N, C-alpha and C positions, 0 to 999 in steps of 0.2 A: 530576450524576453519581449521586446516590443514587436518583433516579427510575429511571435506566437500570438500576441494579443490582437494583432491585425488579422491574422489567418483565422483565429477563433471567431472573431466578429463576423467575418465572411461566411465561415462554415455554419455558424448558428442561424443563418438565414434560411438554411435548408431544414425543413421539418423533420426529416428522417435523422439527420445528424443531431438535432436538438434532442430527440427521443433517446438515441443511443448515448449521448453525452450525459443526459439525466440518469439514465439507467446504470451507468458505470461510475457514478460519483462516489459510492461507498468504497469501491475497489481502489480508487485513486486516493481517497482520504486515508485508508488503511496503508497503502503503499507509501505515502508521504510520511505518515507517523512512524512506520517501521524504519524507513531510511534515516529519518532524523534521529531516532532513538539509537539505532545501530551506530551511526557516526559519532554521536555524543559519547557513547561508551568506548569508542575507539575500535570497534569490531569490524572485521571484513565479513563478507557474506559467508565465507568458508568457516570462520571462527564462530559466527552465530549458528550456523548449521550444526557445527560439532556440539555446541552447548545444548542444542535442541534435539540431538541425535537424529538428524536428518541430513539430506543432501544439499549442497550449495545451490543446485538447480531449483530446489523448492523455494529457497529464499529469493532467488532471482525472479522466479515467476511471480511471487508475492509482491516484490518491489516493482515489477513492471506492470502491475495490476492485471495480470492475465489469469488470476484465480481469486476466488473468494474463500478465505480460510474458514475452517470450522471454529466454533466457539472454544472447543477444547484446545485447538492449536493456538488460538489467540491467548488463552490462559497461560499455556506453557511459554509462549513468546514473552508475554509480560513478565513472567516469573524470571525467565532467563536474562531479561534486560533490567531486573530490579525495578519494575514499574507496576502500577496498578492498572487494572482493566476496568473501563467504564463503558457500558452500553446504554444508549439512550434512544428512546422512541419519541418522535415528535409528531 
């Protein structure tokens, strides 16, 4: 973790990296929340995918922050994990 913090500090000196980092924050917040909830439920990616009637690769892309899911998918995801969904604009 310490190595990442050092690298992140160095990378954030680059304005292009700063912009990309800022633009991908939502994807990373969603990914972290999904991983945490999935693990707390004791699900594998495959198990969660089966509950959502989708493929494991969809869950993998979501958890690696390579995609921004639709609101309808997030609703289904929350329901499958017995969670509530909250969207907030600041």
